Steps between C-alpha positions, in 0.01 A plus 500: 500500500447182701779248459530141601748447780658160554735358763794288388598190692852646490380765747437226757777259399614453859157354587428279197726204564786372283624682191541249217673486165412257220659318214337264251559128520529271198118484476470877492359513853612733778761391749475722808796595713480694826732799490411668828274411789260738672209427736172425328270731693295573187485200263465593132160333500384760755669802354191631320288475811774664708532797258121542485454491878815691604514770230156506343645426155382248241807466276823305562831429334623145555876458452609174339755453778220463755319217322569167680369308200388547141292180497141535378358379831675774692414767243134396511502542876667839465244617245220390731648689795544816292141478382375455857693811602372698203854568385645527149862431404646792307846362442732208556862624512724223362856491631659201330779461249671743266325576173796710382748211533730471199514124553210373289446177692482678836275769362269240342458325835429827675246612240311171536508542877360852468228378262398235752464773762302714254260209471470504880431875493223459242350206688464696825333785306787749487493777241876531484824310543810709573809336352850626584717614209797303628864600475806471280872497567642833609583716202264311270154620405337303218138599526408295193513188721268658757263626231478155345420349839229750578346459154471129569350564843257759359378243247445253789317771693266554205412131508432520872307828492744682730767768455875480572644787704853640509615664825806709578650219703873506436705336229399598149203698634708722729510774233174675409606530136552124481145445617368726227719327240369162613141624487547632146697194386240251621215705356210305648185608681569202730821659624477803731695666777485479881697803626614474861525828691782376721733314266671791323770713665382839619686693231293341221189383690247766402611551142499125450151467644376776272645310202366159595161563662314568172575140405404351838237232546587475874712709735697370796495756781799436723526612864774465759478715811266767640538810714276599793245640255480170312688636195749291307852630574730340237356679198236756402195277516244774423696602190513139379126462552431824317688357204294181520181707496617714211661247268375148566141521367331326789737201533452304826766525768645227718657560841852369553613582854871425524602659828663361813197560722179310565380390160131489581515855637718612209235385250230681697702823497567471127135437422412808710745712302357376171150583612621846601682589177360279224143618456 
């Protein structure tokens, strides 16, 4: 079965310029803050063209942290560049705030911030917006707060015509059973999963993937390092891909290279592995 393969901006984060966080100002507009500086060898505006020319792929994942602006003028330019490149945005991963915060005022601010980024995702044509589950104080696990947050975000997603994704990305989502409880608790077709092949510890990785993949709208395929044959060395990559083929019902996959080596080469090697094992 042919699957769409995307490349995430996270895979090339050391080439995309500053990483930024956002908060909302009193008008509900984004305030951007630079958290880490990298060279801007591949501006976000050119990411679609770069992925098309370098890897022969037509789908991208644009992380919120790589947007230098959420102003309409910038987003219009970005949409135009993506259209010129013949690229579609599959997902906008949103890494702001804490939607599991027990402090209602803080959580409300963060939910509104997330919604503003969901509007950005929809405007640039993304199908999905991945929203982190957030975290709670050690020893506390009140999933009702997280469920309420995701229900609100799923309702917003329905208005926008997109779908919210939950990834195993630490915090509340670190446990596979929590992800399934959240999925059931929210109970919306606008709320699906984004399993990541690299984010669970080895002792639960494959069982967790088998549990979560049937509910996946998108899969993050993580890679780190490769041997002389071009095989991933930190976990059983072919086994993970077999599980994707068997259980995920054709969900697209997005490459997240997270290794210490050359990122551009790492993405190429990961794409080659996917082409070898996926179809």
